[in-house]
N, C-alpha and C positions, 0 to 999 in steps of 0.2 A: 707252801706259800699261798697267800690269799690272792685271788684274782683281782681284787680291787687294788692291791698294792702293785701288781704288775701293770694294771691300767694306769695307775698314778705315775709310775716310773716312765711309761710310754708317753704320757702327756708331758711330763717334764722334759724328756729328750726332744719331743717335737717342739716344745716351747723354746728350748735352747737353739735348735736348728733354725727356727723362725727368726729369732733375734740375731743370730749370726748372719743369716741371709739378708736381713734388713740392714745390718751394719755394712756388709759388702756392697749392697746397692747404694747405700748412702755415701760410701767412699768413692764409688764410681759415678756419682751423680753429675750429670752434665746439664741439668736444668730442665725446665719444662714441667708443666702441671702433671702430666701422666706419671713421670718418674717420682715426683714427690708423693703423689697419692699411693703409689705402689709401696714406697718405703714406709709410709704411715700404716698402711693396711697390714703389711708383714710384721711390723713392730708391735702393733696392738694385738694381733692374733698370737704372736710369740709370748707376749706378757700374759695374756689370758690363759694360754695353755700351760705356761710355766707355773703361774700362781695356782691354778686348779690342780695341777699334778702334785706340787709340793703339799698343798692342803690335803689332798686325798691320801698321800703317803703318811703324813703326820697324824691324821685322825683315825686311820684304820689300825686297830689293835691286833696283835698276833695272839692266837689262842694256843 
């Protein structure tokens, strides 16, 4: 197995965890600027990690 594929899978899992954590924070949102910024940061990082992980897994070819 290729190390790039493992890294891509790890990035994908981290992205999913970040998105789930952002969803949990959003569900428990009580207001305030700090809480909204936190949800946005985790959601954006989750999307970036998820997209880069999926892209890395799809573009790496097995030999």
